[in-house]
ROSELUM-287917 format. One record per atom (N, C-alpha, C): residue number from 1; residue in one letter; atom name; x, y, z. Coordinates in Angstrom, 2 decimals. Example, Ala and Ser with C-alpha at 12.3 -4.5 7.8 and 13.67 -1.06 7.14 Angstrom:
<rs>
R   num   residu   atome         x         y         z
R     1        A       N     13.19     -5.69      7.80
R     1        A      CA     12.30     -4.50      7.80
R     1        A       C     13.20     -3.30      7.80
R     2        S       N     12.85     -2.25      7.08
R     2        S      CA     13.67     -1.06      7.14
R     2        S       C     12.90      0.03      7.87
</rs>
This chain:
<rs>
R   num   residu   atome         x         y         z
R     1        M       N      0.75     -0.85     -0.16
R     1        M      CA     -0.01      0.13     -0.06
R     1        M       C      1.25      0.98      0.07
R     2        T       N      2.42      1.26      0.81
R     2        T      CA      2.28      2.65      0.88
R     2        T       C      3.70      2.22     -0.79
R     3        I       N      4.00      1.24     -1.40
R     3        I      CA      4.60      1.44     -3.07
R     3        I       C      4.09      2.44     -3.51
R     4        I       N      2.80      2.89     -3.85
R     4        I      CA      1.18      3.79     -4.55
R     4        I       C      1.86      4.61     -3.85
R     5        G       N      2.22      5.21     -2.42
R     5        G      CA      2.07      6.35     -2.48
R     5        G       C      3.79      6.98     -3.19
R     6        V       N      4.49      5.75     -2.48
R     6        V      CA      5.86      5.51     -3.53
R     6        V       C      5.75      6.56     -4.72
R     7        V       N      5.28      4.77     -5.25
R     7        V      CA      5.23      6.10     -6.68
R     7        V       C      4.65      7.30     -7.11
R     8        S       N      3.94      7.54     -6.74
R     8        S      CA      2.47      8.43     -6.94
R     8        S       C      3.70      9.58     -6.57
R     9        I       N      4.10      9.93     -5.00
R     9        I      CA      4.90     10.35     -5.33
R     9        I       C      5.75     11.27     -6.37
R    10        I       N      6.76      9.90     -6.73
R    10        I      CA      8.07     10.69     -7.41
R    10        I       C      7.11     10.64     -8.99
R    11        T       N      6.26     10.33     -9.67
R    11        T      CA      5.63     10.23    -10.34
R    11        T       C      5.25     12.28    -10.54
R    12        A       N      4.59     12.39     -9.91
R    12        A      CA      4.31     13.68     -9.76
R    12        A       C      5.36     14.46     -9.67
R    13        G       N      6.38     14.44     -9.59
R    13        G      CA      7.45     15.15     -9.18
R    13        G       C      7.66     15.35    -10.67
R    14        L       N      7.77     14.38    -10.93
R    14        L      CA      8.88     14.13    -12.62
R    14        L       C      7.87     14.52    -12.94
R    15        T       N      6.08     14.88    -13.11
R    15        T      CA      5.86     15.09    -14.53
R    15        T       C      5.71     16.74    -14.47
R    16        T       N      5.65     17.29    -13.00
R    16        T      CA      5.85     18.69    -12.71
R    16        T       C      7.67     19.49    -13.50
R    17        G       N      8.39     18.30    -12.75
R    17        G      CA      9.78     19.40    -13.18
R    17        G       C     10.51     18.92    -14.61
R    18        I       N      9.53     17.25    -16.03
R    18        I      CA     10.09     17.08    -16.88
R    18        I       C      8.60     18.79    -17.58
R    19        G       N      7.28     18.83    -16.66
R    19        G      CA      6.29     19.10    -17.57
R    19        G       C      6.39     20.61    -17.65
R    20        C       N      7.59     20.83    -16.22
R    20        C      CA      7.39     22.08    -16.44
R    20        C       C      9.38     22.89    -17.94
R    21        M       N     10.11     21.98    -17.27
R    21        M      CA     11.45     22.13    -18.28
R    21        M       C     11.17     22.16    -19.88
R    22        F       N     10.75     21.39    -20.18
R    22        F      CA     10.61     21.30    -22.10
R    22        F       C      9.71     22.04    -22.55
R    23        P       N      8.17     22.55    -21.47
R    23        P      CA      7.84     24.11    -22.48
R    23        P       C      8.25     25.16    -22.73
R    24        A       N      8.94     25.52    -20.90
R    24        A      CA      9.63     26.45    -20.66
R    24        A       C     11.49     27.35    -21.71
R    25        L       N     11.98     25.24    -21.64
R    25        L      CA     12.69     26.17    -23.45
R    25        L       C     11.97     26.03    -24.59
R    26        S       N     10.70     25.06    -24.73
R    26        S      CA     10.24     25.60    -25.81
R    26        S       C      9.63     27.25    -26.08
R    27        E       N     10.14     28.05    -24.48
R    27        E      CA      8.94     28.91    -25.67
R    27        E       C     10.24     29.81    -25.72
R    28        G       N     11.22     29.54    -24.62
R    28        G      CA     12.11     30.82    -24.92
R    28        G       C     13.14     30.13    -26.65
R    29        K       N     13.03     29.27    -26.71
R    29        K      CA     13.27     29.12    -28.39
R    29        K       C     12.71     29.65    -29.76
R    30        S       N     11.32     29.63    -29.07
R    30        S      CA      9.97     30.49    -29.46
R    30        S       C      9.88     32.49    -29.94
R    31        V       N     10.40     32.39    -28.70
R    31        V      CA     10.56     33.52    -28.19
R    31        V       C     11.62     34.42    -29.47
R    32        A       N     12.75     33.73    -29.21
R    32        A      CA     14.48     33.58    -30.33
R    32        A       C     14.35     34.29    -32.05
R    33        S       N     13.08     33.15    -31.68
R    33        S      CA     12.30     32.76    -32.64
R    33        S       C     11.97     34.31    -34.08
R    34        A       N     10.74     34.57    -33.13
R    34        A      CA      9.77     35.54    -32.79
R    34        A       C     10.16     37.39    -33.05
R    35        L       N     11.42     36.82    -31.98
R    35        L      CA     12.40     37.74    -32.44
R    35        L       C     13.06     37.97    -33.77
R    36        S       N     14.13     37.61    -34.18
R    36        S      CA     14.47     37.36    -35.16
R    36        S       C     14.20     37.35    -36.54
R    37        S       N     12.45     36.54    -36.36
R    37        S      CA     11.70     37.02    -37.83
R    37        S       C     11.89     38.80    -37.25
R    38        I       N     10.91     39.16    -36.84
R    38        I      CA     10.92     40.26    -36.65
R    38        I       C     12.27     41.21    -37.56
R    39        A       N     12.86     40.95    -36.27
R    39        A      CA     14.76     41.55    -36.17
R    39        A       C     14.79     42.19    -38.53
R    40        Q       N     14.56     40.83    -38.83
R    40        Q      CA     14.62     40.25    -40.53
R    40        Q       C     13.30     41.21    -41.19
R    41        Q       N     11.63     41.12    -40.65
R    41        Q      CA     11.08     41.53    -41.85
R    41        Q       C     10.50     42.43    -40.11
R    42        P       N     10.27     43.91    -39.67
R    42        P      CA      9.41     44.51    -39.47
R    42        P       C      7.78     44.90    -39.50
R    43        D       N      7.75     44.58    -41.01
R    43        D      CA      7.17     44.43    -41.55
R    43        D       C      5.98     43.27    -41.01
R    44        A       N      6.13     42.55    -40.78
R    44        A      CA      5.68     41.36    -40.29
R    44        A       C      5.00     41.50    -39.21
R    45        A       N      6.28     42.67    -38.63
R    45        A      CA      5.69     42.15    -36.90
R    45        A       C      4.00     41.83    -36.37
R    46        P       N      2.82     42.55    -36.10
R    46        P      CA      1.75     41.86    -36.26
R    46        P       C      1.39     40.69    -36.56
R    47        T       N      1.36     39.93    -37.55
R    47        T      CA      1.67     38.64    -37.47
R    47        T       C      2.68     37.95    -37.31
R    48        I       N      3.87     38.05    -37.62
R    48        I      CA      4.63     37.22    -36.41
R    48        I       C      4.11     37.21    -35.56
R    49        T       N      3.53     38.56    -34.22
R    49        T      CA      3.72     38.49    -32.52
R    49        T       C      2.48     37.82    -32.49
R    50        R       N      1.01     38.00    -33.36
R    50        R      CA      0.32     37.16    -33.01
R    50        R       C      0.04     35.45    -33.21
R    51        T       N      1.22     35.53    -34.24
R    51        T      CA      1.38     34.08    -34.68
R    51        T       C      1.76     32.99    -33.14
R    52        L       N      2.77     34.35    -32.45
R    52        L      CA      3.53     33.63    -31.19
R    52        L       C      3.28     33.75    -29.82
R    53        F       N      2.07     34.52    -30.33
R    53        F      CA      1.39     34.61    -28.76
R    53        F       C     -0.37     33.67    -29.08
R    54        V       N     -0.44     32.93    -29.92
R    54        V      CA     -0.45     31.42    -30.09
R    54        V       C     -0.17     29.50    -29.98
R    55        G       N      1.43     30.22    -30.58
R    55        G      CA      1.92     29.08    -30.15
R    55        G       C      1.69     28.99    -29.06
R    56        L       N      2.62     30.34    -27.58
R    56        L      CA      2.91     30.02    -26.93
R    56        L       C      1.88     29.41    -26.04
R    57        A       N      0.41     29.91    -26.35
R    57        A      CA     -0.21     29.60    -25.41
R    57        A       C     -0.67     28.78    -25.10
R    58        M       N     -0.58     27.63    -27.01
R    58        M      CA     -0.03     25.72    -26.93
R    58        M       C      1.03     25.39    -25.87
R    59        I       N      1.62     25.82    -25.58
R    59        I      CA      3.27     25.28    -25.15
R    59        I       C      2.41     25.72    -23.36
R    60        E       N      2.36     26.52    -23.43
R    60        E      CA      2.03     26.61    -22.17
R    60        E       C      1.03     25.96    -21.45
R    61        S       N      0.28     25.22    -22.06
R    61        S      CA     -1.12     24.33    -21.88
R    61        S       C     -0.52     23.06    -21.85
R    62        T       N      1.15     22.81    -22.21
R    62        T      CA      0.87     21.52    -22.12
R    62        T       C      1.77     21.55    -20.66
R    63        A       N      2.40     22.70    -19.84
R    63        A      CA      2.94     22.66    -19.13
R    63        A       C      1.65     22.27    -17.77
R    64        I       N      0.55     23.14    -17.47
R    64        I      CA     -0.36     23.53    -17.15
R    64        I       C     -1.07     21.90    -17.17
R    65        Y       N     -1.78     21.44    -18.11
R    65        Y      CA     -2.11     19.29    -18.24
R    65        Y       C     -1.03     18.88    -17.11
R    66        C       N      0.23     19.24    -16.69
R    66        C      CA      0.86     18.74    -16.28
R    66        C       C      1.16     18.69    -15.36
R    67        F       N      1.12     19.88    -14.73
R    67        F      CA      1.03     20.70    -13.36
R    67        F       C      0.04     19.35    -13.01
R    68        V       N     -2.22     19.29    -13.70
R    68        V      CA     -2.81     18.87    -13.55
R    68        V       C     -2.94     17.61    -13.32
R    69        V       N     -2.11     16.79    -13.56
R    69        V      CA     -2.25     15.63    -13.76
R    69        V       C     -1.04     15.29    -12.01
R    70        S       N      0.00     15.86    -12.40
R    70        S      CA      0.62     16.26    -10.61
R    70        S       C     -0.37     16.20     -9.96
R    71        M       N     -1.66     17.02     -9.26
R    71        M      CA     -2.01     17.30     -8.91
R    71        M       C     -2.92     16.44     -8.46
R    72        I       N     -3.39     15.74     -9.25
R    72        I      CA     -4.61     14.19     -9.29
R    72        I       C     -3.36     13.76     -8.60
R    73        L       N     -1.97     13.32     -9.18
R    73        L      CA     -1.69     12.55     -8.33
R    73        L       C     -1.75     12.04     -6.97
R    74        I       N     -1.26     13.81     -6.27
R    74        I      CA     -0.95     13.87     -4.88
R    74        I       C     -2.15     14.29     -3.97
R    75        F       N     -3.27     13.99     -4.76
R    75        F      CA     -4.69     14.75     -3.56
R    75        F       C     -6.13     14.28     -4.03
R    76        A       N     -6.00     13.41     -5.31
R    76        A      CA     -6.75     12.84     -5.66
R    76        A       C     -6.21     11.17     -6.55
R    77        N       N     -6.37     10.82     -5.88
R    77        N      CA     -5.04     10.18     -6.76
R    77        N       C     -5.78      8.38     -6.68
R    78        P       N     -6.28      8.09     -8.43
R    78        P      CA     -7.39      7.36     -7.72
R    78        P       C     -6.59      6.03     -8.52
R    79        F       N     -5.56      5.43     -7.83
R    79        F      CA     -4.96      3.98     -7.69
R    79        F       C     -5.22      4.29     -6.51
R    80        W       N     -5.57      5.30     -5.26
R    80        W      CA     -5.65      4.71     -3.93
R    80        W       C     -6.86      4.14     -3.73
R    81        N       N     -7.91      4.52     -4.44
R    81        N      CA     -9.61      4.51     -4.87
R    81        N       C    -10.10      2.84     -4.95
R    82        H       N     -8.48      2.55     -5.96
R    82        H      CA     -8.22      0.54     -6.03
R    82        H       C     -7.85      0.12     -5.29
R    83        V       N     -7.02      0.23     -4.79
R    83        V      CA     -6.25     -0.32     -3.25
R    83        V       C     -7.75     -0.11     -2.12
R    84        I       N     -7.85      1.15     -1.79
R    84        I      CA     -9.03      0.24     -0.87
R    84        I       C    -10.79     -0.15     -0.85
R    85        A       N    -11.19     -0.47     -2.91
R    85        A      CA    -12.57     -1.14     -2.51
R    85        A       C    -11.92     -2.56     -2.65
R    86        K       N    -11.53     -2.73     -2.14
R    86        K      CA    -10.06     -3.98     -2.17
R    86        K       C    -10.97     -4.75     -0.43
</rs>
C-alpha cells in the first residue's frame, strides 16, 4: 500500500519537473525565433506576434496539463480508491 504512495509522489515530481522544463525551453526558443524574424522583417511584426502568442498558449497548456496530472496524483489519486475498494 505504501508503494502506491511512493510511486505516486515520484511520478508527480517527475511530471512537474519535466512538464515545466521542456515547455519553458520551447517557449524561449519560439520567442527567440520570433524576435529574429521581426528583426529581419519588421513589416510582418503584427502577424508574427499574433502567431507567437497563439503558439505560446499552446506550449503553456502542456505545462498546465502536467501540473494538473501531478496534483491529481498527489491529492485525488485514483489508485488509492482501487486499493481501498479491495
